[in-house]
ZADO-223715 format. One line per 8 residues: number of its first residue (from 1); their letters; for each residue x, y, z of C-alpha. Coordinates in steps of 0.02 Angstrom, whole numbers, plus 32768, in hexadecimal, padded with zeros to 4 digits. Each point is the difference from the previous one (the first is absolute). Layout:
<recs>
NUM	A	X Y Z; ... .
</recs>
This chain:
<recs>
1	XXXXXXXX	AC03 30BB 2E49; 7F94 7F84 800C; 8052 7F8E 808B; 7FD8 7F56 7FA4; 8055 804C 7F61; 8096 8056 8051; 8019 7F46 8051; 8000 7FAC 7F5D .
9	XXXXXXXX	807E 8095 7FB0; 806F 7FE2 8090; 7FFE 7F3F 7FEE; 8045 8029 7F4B; 8091 8066 8038; 803D 7F96 8098; 801B 7F74 7F8C; 806F 806B 7F9B .
17	XXXXXXXX	805D 8054 809A; 80C1 7FD5 7F9F; 7FD6 804E 7F63; 8021 80E6 7FE0; 7FDC 806C 807D; 7FEB 8083 7F72; 7F65 7F8D 7FD0; 7FC6 7FDA 808F .
25	XXXXXXXX	7FFD 80AF 8022; 7F76 8014 7F78; 7F9E 7F85 8035; 8012 804A 80BC; 7FC3 8095 7FC9; 7F52 7FBC 7FA3; 7FED 7FAD 80A6; 7FF5 80A2 8056 .
33	XXXXXXXX	7FB0 8072 7F89; 7FB9 7F89 7F75; 8047 8060 7F70; 80A0 8004 7FB2; 8074 80C7 7FCB; 804F 8008 7F73; 80A2 7FC1 802C; 7FB0 7F6D 804B .
41	XXXXXXXX	7FA6 7FDE 7F52; 80B0 8023 7F94; 8066 7F76 8090; 7F5E 7F8B 7FB1; 8020 8039 7F55; 80A5 7FE2 7FF2; 800A 7F52 8034; 8041 7F7D 7F93 .
49	XXXXXXXX	7FB1 7F73 7FC7; 8066 7F61 8063; 8013 807B 8092; 7FD1 7FBB 80AC; 7FB1 808E 8047; 7F8A 8013 7F4F; 7FB6 7F59 803C; 7FF2 8040 80B2 .
57	XXXXXXXX	7F97 8087 7FC7; 7F94 7FAB 7F67; 7FCE 7F83 80A6; 7FE6 809E 8078; 7F76 8040 7F5A; 7F9E 7F77 7FE4; 7FEE 7FFC 80BC; 7FBF 80A3 800B .
65	XXXXXXXX	7F96 7FD9 7F50; 7F9A 7F90 8075; 7FFA 8055 8088; 7FD5 808B 7FC0; 7F87 7FD1 7F82; 7FD1 7F4D 8005; 8052 7F5C 7FE4; 7FC8 7FFD 7F4D .
73	XXXXXXXX	800A 8037 7F43; 7F78 8063 7FA4; 7FDE 7FE1 7F5A; 7FB1 80A2 7F88; 7FC5 7FE6 7F4C; 805D 8080 7F82; 7F92 802F 7F5E; 8080 8072 7F8A .
81	XXXXXXXX	7F5B 8048 7FB8; 8058 8062 7F7B; 80BE 8016 7FD1; 7FBE 80BB 7FB5; 8066 8078 805E; 802F 80C7 7FE8; 808B 8016 804C; 80B3 7FD7 7FB2 .
89	XXXXXXXX	8068 7FE0 80A0; 80AE 7FBC 7FD5; 8003 7F56 804F; 7F51 7FB6 7FDB; 7FDC 7F9E 7F5D; 7F4A 804D 8002; 8036 80B5 7FD9; 7FAA 8042 7F73 .
97	XXXXXXXX	808C 801B 7F86; 800F 7F58 801B; 7FC1 7FC3 7F55; 8040 7F4F 7FE7; 7F7E 7F9F 809A; 7F37 7FF0 7FD1; 7F99 8042 8054; 7F68 7FD9 8040 .
105	XXXXXXXX	7F50 8036 8065; 7F9E 7F99 8065; 7F33 8019 7FFA; 7FB3 8029 80B0; 7FBA 7F47 7FE1; 8083 7FAA 7FED; 805E 8046 80A6; 7F67 7FE0 806B .
113	XXXXXXXX	7FEA 7F50 7FA1; 80D0 7FD6 8038; 7FD8 805E 80C9; 7F67 7F8F 800E; 806F 7F64 7FD0; 8089 803C 8079; 7F94 7FF7 808F; 7FBB 7F58 7FDA .
121	XXXXXXXX	80B1 7FD0 8019; 7FFC 804C 809D; 808F 80A6 7FF1; 7FF2 8070 8078; 8015 8097 7F84; 7FD1 8047 7F6C; 8081 8078 7FB0; 7FD9 8067 7F6B .
129	XXXXXXXX	8090 800A 7FBB; 8034 8088 7F58; 807E 8065 7FAD; 7FBB 80DC 8001; 7F55 7FD4 7F9A; 7F98 808B 7FF0; 7FAB 7FB8 7F8A; 7F8F 7FBD 808F .
137	XXXXXXXX	7FA4 8094 8048; 7FD5 7FF4 80C9; 7F49 7FC4 7FD3; 805E 7F54 7FBC; 8073 7FFE 8085; 7F61 8020 8085; 7F8B 7F7F 7FA6; 808C 7F7B 8010 .
145	XXXXXXXX	8035 8010 80AF; 7F4F 800C 802F; 7FDC 7F79 7FA9; 8086 7F7C 8033; 7FD7 802F 809A; 7F50 7FEB 7FFD; 8017 7F3E 7FA2; 80B0 7FC1 8085 .
153	XXXXXXXX	7FEF 8070 8082; 80C0 7FEE 7FF0; 806F 80A9 803D; 8035 8062 7F60; 8097 804E 7FCF; 803C 807D 7F88; 809F 8019 7FAD; 7FE8 8062 7F67 .
161	XXXXXXXX	806E 809F 8014; 7FDC 80AC 803B; 7F52 8030 7FE9; 7FA8 80B1 803C; 7FE1 8009 80BA; 7F3E 7FFD 7FED; 801F 7F5F 7F9D; 8056 7FA1 807C .
169	XXXXXXXX	7F6C 8042 8085; 7F70 7FB6 7F88; 8068 7F5E 7FE8; 8000 7FEB 80E0; 7F4D 801D 7FE8; 7FD0 7FA3 7F7D; 806B 7F66 8067; 80A9 800C 7FC8 .
177	XXXXXXXX	8057 7FDC 80CA; 80B5 7FED 7FBC; 806B 805E 7F94; 80B0 7FF6 7FCC; 8061 8089 7FB9; 80CB 7FD9 7FF0; 8058 8099 801F; 80AD 7FAE 7FB6 .
185	XXXXXXXX	806C 804B 803B; 7FF5 809A 8088; 80AF 8058 7FD3; 7FAC 8077 7F93; 808A 8021 7F8E; 8023 7F37 7FE8; 7F25 801A 7FCF; 8013 807F 7F78 .
193	XXXXXXXX	808C 7FAA 7FAF; 7F87 7F6E 7FD2; 7F67 8057 7FF9; 7FF7 808B 7F93; 7F57 8047 8018; 7FD5 7FC5 80A5; 7FEE 8069 806F; 804B 7FD7 80B5 .
201	XXXXXXXX	7FA1 8080 8074; 7F5E 7FDD 7FC7; 8015 7F2C 8006; 8033 800B 80AD; 7F66 8069 8044; 7F95 7F8F 7F8F; 8046 7F75 8085; 7FEC 8071 8082 .
209	XXXXXXXX	7F47 800B 7FE4; 7FDD 7F6D 7FEA; 8015 7FD8 80C4; 7F81 8085 8014; 7F87 7F9A 7FA2; 800E 7F64 806B; 805B 7FB7 7F7D; 8080 7F57 8048 .
217	XXXXXXXX	8089 806E 7F85; 8083 7FAA 7FA0; 808F 803A 7FCF; 80C5 7FB2 7FBE; 80A8 8018 7FAD; 8056 7FB4 7F72; 80A5 7FD4 804C; 80AA 7FF7 7F7F .
225	XXXXXXXX	7FC1 80AC 7FA7; 80A7 8033 7FAE; 8045 8091 8076; 7FAC 7FC4 8097; 8055 7FE4 80A1; 7FFB 7F96 8096; 7FCF 80A0 8069; 7F6D 8030 7F77 .
233	XXXXXXXX	7FC1 7F46 8016; 8002 8015 80CC; 7F9A 80AF 7FE8; 7F8F 7FA1 7F87; 7FCC 7FB1 80A8; 7FFA 807B 8077; 7F92 805E 7F81; 7F91 7F7E 8013 .
241	XXXXXXXX	8011 7FD5 80A9; 7FCD 80CD 803F; 7F87 800C 7F6D; 7F8B 7F71 8057; 800A 7F9F 7F61; 7FC4 7F57 801A; 8010 7F89 7F5E; 80C0 7FEF 7FD3 .
249	XXXXXXXX	8033 7FDE 7F37; 80BC 800B 7FFA; 8045 7F84 7F58; 80A9 8001 7FA9; 802D 806F 7F6A; 7FCC 7F94 7F76; 8024 8062 7F4A; 7F87 8004 7F6D .
257	XXXXXXXX	801D 7FF6 7F45; 7FFF 8097 7FA6; 7FFF 806A 8096; 8093 8092 802E; 803A 7F7B 8090; 8006 7F5D 7FAD; 80B7 7FFC 8006; 8002 8005 80A0 .
265	XXXXXXXX	8011 7F71 8079; 7F94 7FAF 8073; 7FEA 8049 80BB; 8031 7F7F 8072; 7F93 7F85 8032; 806D 7FD9 80BB; 7FF1 80B4 800C; 7F4F 8001 7FF6 .
273	XXXXXXXX	7FE6 7F77 805E; 8086 8059 8095; 7F91 8091 7FDD; 7F54 7F76 8038; 8040 7FF4 809C; 803A 80AB 802A; 7F45 8055 7FE1; 7FAC 7F75 806B .
281	XXXXXXXX	8072 8037 8080; 7FE1 8098 7FE6; 7F51 7FF2 7FEB; 7FCA 7F50 8042; 7F61 8027 7FEE; 7FDC 8012 7F32; 7FDE 7FA3 7F9B; 8077 7FD4 7F77 .
289	XXXXXXXX	8000 7F86 7F60; 8094 7FA8 7FCA; 8006 8048 7F48; 7FDE 7FB3 7F5B; 8091 806C 7FB0; 8083 7F90 809D; 7F9D 7F65 7FAA; 8034 803B 7F49 .
297	XXXXXXXX	80BD 7FDF 8042; 7FE6 7F70 805B; 7F55 7FA6 804E; 8084 7FC7 8087; 8012 80B6 802C; 7F59 8040 7FF6; 7FDB 7F67 808E; 809C 802A 8058 .
305	XXXXXXXX	7F9D 809F 8013; 7F7E 7FAD 8097; 80A0 7FB8 8060; 8041 80CA 7FE8; 7F46 8046 805A; 7F9C 8008 7F6C; 7F43 7FC2 801B; 7F99 8014 7F4D .
313	XXXXXXXX	8017 7FB5 7F5C; 7F99 8046 7F7E; 7FE1 7F9F 7F55; 7FD7 8027 7F5E; 7F51 7FC7 7FDA; 7FED 8080 7F6A; 7FD3 7F8F 7F61; 808D 7FCD 7F97 .
321	XXXXXXXX	7FD3 8051 7F62; 8024 8099 804F; 8078 7FD7 807B; 8085 7FE5 7F9D; 7FE4 80AD 7FB7; 8013 805D 80BD; 80CD 801C 7FF7; 801E 805F 807C .
329	XXXXXXXX	80B4 7FBD 7FF0; 8048 7F6B 7F98; 7FE8 7F41 8025; 7F6F 8038 8088; 7FD3 7F4E 8040; 7F58 7FDD 803A; 7FE0 7FD3 80A3; 7F86 7F6E 7FEC .
337	XXXXXXXX	7F62 7FF3 8091; 8007 7F46 800F; 80B9 7FD6 800E; 802F 8092 8054; 7F71 7FBC 8093; 8064 7F60 7FF8; 80A1 8049 8002; 7FD4 805D 8097 .
345	XXXXXXXX	7FBD 7F52 805A; 8091 7FA4 7FE4; 8080 8090 803A; 7FA0 7FF5 80BF; 7FAF 80A4 7FD5; 7F1E 7FFE 8020; 7FA1 806A 7F77; 7F76 805E 8068 .
353	XXXXXXXX	7F6C 7FA0 8030; 7F85 8044 7F71; 8083 7FBE 7F77; 7FFC 7F54 8060; 7F37 7FF9 8026; 7FCA 8040 7F55; 8099 7F6E 7F93; 7FAC 7F73 8095 .
361	XXX	7F50 8025 7FB0; 8044 8000 7F50; 8055 7F5A 8009 .
</recs>
């Protein structure tokens, strides 16, 4: 740890010298090791909303975010280009057997044009997201990725589920620099209960393969799945640390209509915030969005994520005529670009320099 970083963090601990020694032990462990272990993570996950110790941990995590990743927030644009999916995950509204949603596919030209507009706005990254839709061939996706890179110069991230190892190698050569493949839960038994047609081992091996290709690899888990424990969430965080995951998307479970889990309660937004803080201290250099799922529970909770260590927001740039049908869960909000930019400024956060520069050019 750099001396200047250590000094800044030690000042925070001194300000709270009269509080719980248990939490101070957790934060002191971070000062010595620049990470946390399972027992520390669980202590943070257990903190209640009004605990004074929770405020200390969030203040500390926010400072770690500033010192390790820069004092600004990245704004990334998500294009949900298809809501078709061949899988039947029990929690997801896009599951193949859900006949209640209106399906759509965007054409390559539409996708590329939306990406160009996003670049004009000053977004940091284009994220191509869809269900597992084999109607887009490898060549189709290679063309879309390469055209976006050529026309926008922005990093392209793909979030399209399980394709072959060779396909992901081709996407990397075409210009994709980031990939998001959520493991969703590292608990093998729980994974198999909610994924009737996904292979746990293949998904984990595919994630590991991404790092060998030079991707900035992203993963993440769902918080509040039926049957999940705090131990499971801690294991998810440690898995991502040990596998050198660089982008971490964690969001609460939200039930979706016409799915096997539609009658189960949503995951806890407050627990999700605790998980953000624990993850920031376990993996201090991670890129970590405060997720749309959290914002669907409460917009206020989503923006609280920045005070708990998050440094990314993903705004929705899918055309409205398609977006309303990308129902991975019920009542999914639209995280709108200009509103999010202004809200960040209002809360005292600085959007990334490229975003600020582009908006100044537009005004």
